[in-house]
C-alpha positions in Angstrom: 147.9 105.0 115.0 151.8 104.7 115.1 152.1 103.6 111.3 150.0 106.9 110.6 152.5 108.9 112.6 155.6 107.1 111.0 153.8 107.9 107.4 153.3 111.6 108.3 156.7 112.3 109.4 158.5 110.5 106.6 156.3 111.9 103.7 156.8 115.2 105.0 160.5 115.0 104.1 160.8 113.2 101.0 160.4 114.3 97.3 158.6 111.4 96.2 156.0 110.8 98.8 154.0 108.2 96.5 157.1 105.8 96.8 156.9 105.7 100.8 156.0 102.3 101.8 155.5 101.2 105.5 155.3 97.8 106.7 154.5 96.9 110.3 156.1 93.8 111.8 154.3 92.8 115.0 155.1 90.6 117.7 153.4 90.4 121.0 155.9 93.0 122.6 157.1 95.1 119.7 156.4 96.5 116.6 159.0 97.0 113.8 158.1 99.6 111.0 160.2 99.1 107.9 160.1 102.2 105.9 160.9 102.0 102.5 161.5 105.3 100.2 163.0 106.1 96.6 166.9 106.0 96.5 167.2 109.3 95.9 165.1 110.4 99.3 167.3 108.0 101.4 169.7 110.9 102.5 166.8 113.1 103.6 165.3 110.7 106.0 168.6 109.7 107.3 169.9 113.2 107.7 173.5 114.4 108.5 175.2 111.4 111.0 171.7 110.0 111.1 170.2 113.0 112.9 166.8 112.8 111.1 166.4 108.9 111.5 167.2 109.4 115.2 164.7 112.2 115.7 161.9 110.0 114.0 162.6 107.1 116.0 162.6 109.3 119.2 159.1 110.7 118.2 157.8 107.2 117.5 159.0 105.6 120.6 157.7 108.7 122.8 154.2 108.1 121.2 154.3 104.5 121.8 154.7 104.9 125.5 150.9 104.7 125.8 150.6 101.3 124.4 153.6 99.7 126.4 155.1 98.1 123.3 158.5 98.6 122.2 159.0 100.2 118.7 161.7 99.9 116.1 161.9 102.4 113.0 164.2 100.7 110.3 164.9 102.5 107.0 165.4 100.7 103.7 165.7 101.8 100.0 
């Protein structure tokens, strides 16, 4: 569910949604989503001073409260 949320948020921002790849790395207490986008889309996902990236992380963390797990979102090109 959380991975789908990250996918919807990120693909709505980029010009090349077919190049968005999300990998979930899970541990018993945490999940890290590694988001890979095209180099040309990286600025759109991060935003000015990281505002868009911070907003995505905030939304995903709020959705993860139900699961009681720690969630991290990392952006890579």
